[in-house]
VMD Tcl script that draws the C-alpha trace (Angstrom):
set ca {
  {-75.25 -63.18 247.20}
  {-71.56 -64.13 247.23}
  {-69.83 -63.00 244.04}
  {-66.15 -63.56 243.26}
  {-63.64 -65.33 245.47}
  {-64.66 -66.11 249.03}
  {-61.96 -64.73 251.30}
  {-62.03 -65.15 255.06}
  {-61.35 -61.90 256.96}
  {-61.57 -59.64 253.94}
  {-59.12 -56.78 254.28}
  {-61.64 -54.50 252.56}
  {-63.98 -54.78 255.54}
  {-61.31 -53.46 257.90}
  {-60.38 -50.66 255.53}
  {-63.99 -49.56 255.05}
  {-64.56 -49.48 258.81}
  {-61.43 -47.41 259.33}
  {-62.36 -44.97 256.55}
  {-65.88 -44.47 257.91}
  {-64.49 -43.84 261.38}
  {-62.03 -41.25 260.06}
  {-64.79 -39.57 258.03}
  {-67.30 -39.59 260.87}
  {-69.70 -41.67 258.79}
  {-72.15 -44.26 260.11}
  {-71.53 -47.77 258.82}
  {-74.20 -50.49 258.86}
  {-73.32 -54.00 257.70}
  {-75.50 -56.86 256.48}
  {-75.04 -60.45 255.37}
  {-71.76 -61.28 257.07}
  {-70.17 -57.97 256.04}
  {-70.97 -58.49 252.36}
  {-73.25 -55.42 252.18}
  {-72.62 -52.01 253.71}
  {-74.65 -48.82 253.99}
  {-72.60 -45.69 254.63}
  {-74.31 -42.51 255.85}
  {-73.11 -39.07 256.74}
  {-75.70 -36.36 257.16}
  {-78.03 -36.52 254.17}
  {-75.51 -38.47 252.09}
  {-75.74 -42.24 251.72}
  {-73.91 -44.88 249.71}
  {-73.95 -48.64 249.47}
  {-71.33 -51.33 248.88}
  {-72.30 -54.80 247.68}
  {-69.30 -57.11 247.76}
  {-66.73 -55.10 245.82}
  {-69.26 -52.98 243.95}
  {-70.09 -49.40 244.80}
  {-73.34 -47.53 244.31}
  {-71.60 -44.92 242.14}
  {-72.28 -47.11 239.08}
  {-75.80 -47.54 237.73}
  {-77.00 -51.11 237.26}
  {-77.08 -51.02 233.45}
  {-73.46 -49.89 233.16}
  {-72.33 -52.32 235.87}
  {-73.98 -55.26 234.14}
  {-72.57 -54.19 230.78}
  {-69.04 -54.23 232.20}
  {-69.60 -57.75 233.53}
  {-70.66 -59.00 230.10}
  {-67.33 -59.48 228.31}
  {-68.84 -59.60 224.83}
  {-71.25 -56.73 225.36}
  {-68.47 -54.56 226.80}
  {-66.19 -55.35 223.87}
  {-68.86 -54.50 221.31}
  {-69.57 -51.15 222.97}
  {-65.83 -50.37 223.06}
  {-65.47 -51.42 219.43}
  {-68.37 -49.18 218.39}
  {-66.59 -46.28 220.11}
  {-63.38 -47.12 218.16}
  {-61.48 -47.95 221.35}
  {-58.75 -50.60 220.92}
  {-59.89 -53.74 222.75}
  {-59.28 -57.49 222.60}
  {-62.07 -59.00 220.44}
  {-64.61 -61.19 222.25}
  {-67.34 -63.23 220.60}
  {-70.33 -64.96 222.19}
  {-70.71 -68.74 222.24}
  {-73.78 -70.39 223.76}
  {-73.66 -73.95 225.01}
  {-77.20 -74.86 223.94}
  {-76.91 -73.48 220.40}
  {-76.60 -76.25 217.82}
  {-74.12 -74.42 215.59}
  {-71.22 -72.56 217.15}
  {-69.09 -70.23 215.06}
  {-65.50 -69.27 215.77}
  {-63.84 -66.74 213.42}
  {-61.75 -68.59 210.85}
  {-58.70 -66.39 211.44}
  {-58.54 -67.34 215.11}
  {-56.26 -70.37 215.16}
  {-55.59 -70.45 218.90}
  {-58.26 -69.10 221.22}
  {-58.98 -68.32 224.86}
  {-62.32 -69.40 226.29}
  {-63.84 -67.92 229.44}
  {-67.31 -67.65 230.98}
  {-69.26 -64.69 229.59}
  {-69.71 -63.37 233.12}
  {-67.02 -64.29 235.63}
  {-64.05 -63.03 237.60}
  {-60.65 -64.04 238.96}
  {-59.68 -66.16 235.94}
  {-62.00 -69.03 236.82}
  {-62.52 -71.56 234.00}
  {-60.27 -69.63 231.60}
  {-58.83 -72.09 229.09}
  {-56.67 -71.93 225.96}
  {-57.25 -74.14 222.91}
  {-55.36 -74.78 219.68}
  {-58.16 -76.91 218.21}
  {-61.65 -75.62 217.52}
  {-63.06 -79.10 217.95}
  {-61.65 -79.13 221.49}
  {-63.41 -75.82 222.14}
  {-66.74 -77.26 221.03}
  {-66.21 -80.36 223.16}
  {-65.36 -78.31 226.25}
  {-68.42 -76.12 225.83}
  {-70.81 -79.00 225.33}
  {-69.49 -80.81 228.42}
  {-69.83 -77.74 230.64}
  {-72.75 -76.49 232.70}
  {-71.86 -72.89 231.80}
  {-74.47 -71.63 229.33}
  {-72.69 -68.63 227.81}
  {-69.04 -68.11 226.95}
  {-66.78 -65.38 225.64}
  {-64.10 -66.46 223.19}
  {-61.17 -64.37 222.03}
  {-58.04 -64.87 219.92}
  {-55.01 -66.02 221.87}
  {-52.57 -63.12 221.71}
  {-48.88 -62.98 222.58}
  {-49.41 -60.84 225.66}
  {-46.22 -59.62 227.29}
  {-47.75 -57.24 229.81}
  {-51.01 -56.62 231.62}
  {-51.70 -53.55 233.73}
  {-54.66 -52.51 235.83}
  {-55.74 -48.90 236.15}
  {-58.38 -47.99 238.73}
  {-60.33 -44.99 237.47}
  {-62.79 -42.75 239.31}
  {-64.66 -40.10 237.33}
  {-61.91 -39.86 234.72}
  {-59.08 -39.75 237.26}
  {-56.62 -42.63 237.67}
  {-56.36 -43.56 241.36}
  {-53.89 -46.42 241.07}
  {-51.92 -48.25 238.37}
  {-50.02 -51.49 238.62}
  {-48.61 -54.25 236.46}
  {-49.75 -57.80 237.10}
  {-46.72 -60.06 236.73}
  {-47.93 -63.54 235.78}
  {-47.09 -66.79 237.49}
  {-44.59 -68.69 235.33}
  {-45.76 -72.18 236.20}
  {-48.80 -72.30 233.93}
  {-48.97 -72.99 230.20}
  {-51.46 -70.15 229.81}
  {-50.15 -66.95 231.35}
  {-52.49 -66.01 234.17}
  {-52.27 -62.37 235.19}
  {-54.81 -62.76 238.02}
  {-53.38 -61.94 241.44}
  {-55.54 -64.66 242.96}
  {-53.80 -67.19 240.72}
  {-50.25 -66.34 241.65}
  {-49.50 -63.15 239.74}
  {-47.84 -60.34 241.69}
  {-48.52 -56.58 241.57}
  {-45.96 -53.87 240.85}
  {-46.98 -50.23 240.98}
  {-46.25 -48.28 237.79}
  {-46.50 -44.85 236.28}
  {-48.90 -45.51 233.41}
  {-48.11 -44.34 229.89}
  {-50.20 -41.63 228.27}
  {-51.74 -44.29 226.03}
  {-52.74 -46.41 229.03}
  {-54.40 -43.47 230.77}
  {-56.26 -42.47 227.62}
  {-57.49 -46.03 227.06}
  {-58.66 -46.37 230.65}
  {-60.49 -43.04 230.72}
  {-62.24 -43.41 227.36}
  {-63.11 -47.03 228.20}
  {-64.72 -45.92 231.46}
  {-66.70 -43.23 229.67}
  {-67.85 -45.52 226.85}
  {-69.32 -48.01 229.32}
  {-70.95 -45.28 231.41}
  {-69.10 -46.13 234.62}
  {-67.96 -43.78 237.35}
  {-65.67 -46.25 239.12}
  {-63.95 -49.19 237.44}
  {-60.73 -51.15 237.06}
  {-59.50 -51.28 233.47}
  {-57.18 -54.13 232.44}
  {-54.89 -53.12 229.58}
  {-52.67 -55.59 227.76}
  {-49.62 -55.09 225.56}
  {-48.73 -57.61 222.87}
  {-45.27 -58.62 221.65}
  {-45.77 -56.27 218.69}
  {-46.24 -53.31 221.06}
  {-49.99 -52.92 220.58}
  {-51.92 -51.81 223.67}
  {-55.63 -52.51 224.10}
  {-58.30 -53.02 226.73}
  {-58.79 -56.63 227.78}
  {-61.62 -56.16 230.27}
  {-63.29 -53.47 232.36}
  {-64.32 -54.44 235.89}
  {-67.10 -52.60 237.69}
  {-66.01 -54.00 241.07}
  {-62.88 -52.86 242.91}
  {-61.40 -55.96 244.53}
  {-58.02 -55.26 246.17}
  {-57.67 -58.19 248.57}
  {-54.56 -59.71 247.00}
  {-53.05 -56.35 246.11}
  {-53.45 -54.98 249.65}
  {-51.96 -58.08 251.29}
  {-48.82 -57.95 249.14}
  {-47.11 -55.30 251.29}
  {-47.76 -52.63 253.91}
  {-47.31 -49.97 251.22}
  {-49.94 -51.65 249.06}
  {-52.31 -51.78 252.01}
  {-51.94 -48.03 252.53}
  {-52.58 -47.40 248.84}
  {-55.67 -49.61 249.01}
  {-56.93 -47.48 251.89}
  {-56.42 -44.35 249.79}
  {-58.30 -45.83 246.82}
  {-61.29 -46.89 248.91}
  {-61.26 -43.57 250.74}
  {-61.49 -41.69 247.42}
  {-64.38 -43.90 246.29}
  {-66.31 -43.52 249.54}
  {-65.72 -39.77 249.43}
  {-67.23 -39.66 245.95}
  {-70.24 -41.68 247.14}
  {-70.88 -39.35 250.06}
  {-70.49 -36.29 247.82}
  {-72.88 -37.68 245.22}
  {-76.36 -36.23 244.89}
  {-77.87 -39.69 244.38}
  {-79.44 -41.64 247.24}
  {-80.44 -45.24 247.85}
}
mol new
graphics top color blue
foreach p $ca { graphics top sphere $p radius 0.5 }
foreach p [lrange $ca 0 end-1] q [lrange $ca 1 end] { graphics top cylinder $p $q radius 0.2 }
display resetview
């Protein structure tokens, strides 16, 4: 049931309760506040962890699959960081010859867990074979100078912020849960276009699109997240907490205004 980081006293729970109270909606919680049903009149929505019932299951699972999501984006001619599939139990593993340095991460995973960089392909093979993870996504190691997150609902950007990486690690980690810090930004036109077309290509209504910029100035989608996890962002400042409330309020409003039901 638990997906992603386990955080005691999740701020999201408090925000959801406050939003439902302000909207006059009935909130029912299950499983230690990990699942919520929200009802108002004939409208109903559900939250599972950080995932909202606005997204259908096929699109949500596609977004979680880093390789599948990349291939769909590539087919739609949307600039994205290449990801290839490696399976632990396959006898022969193939890494593109042009990829000298690579980044390895679980095919399905969040928060930067088990993300590793390698300069030797033999070290990649050794790491995979020694792991209990059965499927991996591998990508070329790029000279990334910036990573931004845009939260998009039905083609509209709700929030944009840069993720400033922690400087203590050899591999830059832009995950807020690993020491990076958020800074709100006004996204460029290119960023907004990438986020919106990426959302549409994957068939999502609500998502968080991570966009990277390389040293050469190229901007592309790194990943698209179907869950909206704002625990670290909201705790960074009172202003961030208020913006988190606004984001969740917009999402819940869309759920209650949707014609779909559970």
